[in-house]
MIFIGU-659815 format. One record per residue (C-alpha): x, y, z. Coordinates in steps of 0.25 Angstrom, whole numbers, plus 5000, padded with zeros to 4 digits. Each point is the difference from the previous one (the first is absolute). Example, Ala and Ser with C-alpha at 12.3 -4.5 7.8 and 13.67 -1.06 7.14 Angstrom:
MIFIGU-659815
504949825031 500650144998 
END
This chain:
MIFIGU-659815
561659534674 500650114993 501149995012 500049844997 499950014984 501350115002 500749955011 500050145007 499649925014 501449914998 500950114995 499350085014 500349885008 498849945001 499549844995 498950064992 498950104998 499049915011 501350035011 500150154996 498650025002 500149925012 501050075008 499250144993 498949945012 499249934992 499749855006 500549894993 498549944996 499650144994 501450034993 499749844993 498550034999 500650124992 500949924990 498949904999 499050114996 501050074990 500549884993 498549964998 499650144993 501049964990 499049934994 498950065002 500150164993 498650055003 500249975017 501550054999 499450144993 498950025011 501149975009 500850094995 498850114999 499649955015 498849984995 499949855009 499949985013 501649925004 499049905009 499349974987 500950004990 501049895009 498749935003 499849994984 501349984994 500049875003 498749944993 500450104988 500549964985 500250104990 498649934994 499250055014 500950135004 498950094997 498849935005 500649985013 500650154999 498850054997 499249905013 500950065009 499750144997 498749985000 499849905013 500350005015 501249955005 499449885008 499349954987 501450004993 500449935009 498949915002 500149974983 501549984999 499849885011 498949954991 500750024985 501049914995 501250084993 499750064984 498649955004 499050134999 499250035013 498850044992 499149875002 500150005015 499650145001 498950094997 500450155000 498750054998 499349945014 501550015005 499849855006 500649874998 499249914991 499649855003 501249934994 
END
């Protein structure tokens, strides 16, 4: 994103920051995913801080940024830090954007509650 914002990629002969990272060996899909996550993190301060400190797994971060909002940021981050990835994916699949995950998840017993 910094390359896009500063036009650094274009000055270097690339059409965008995504194009630059593709030329460095990252696939187009992975480059787009990185950009999507980076853009989402601009509005998610708890997740952004955890990502910068390396305190949340990339795969979990990719999954939860699609559902988190500034209001649910901390709750989703806590969920991602305490649950296995397959639980995170299932929760993301079953939750609308901005909704807290708690009504459908029982962390004490680590199983799905009846809806």
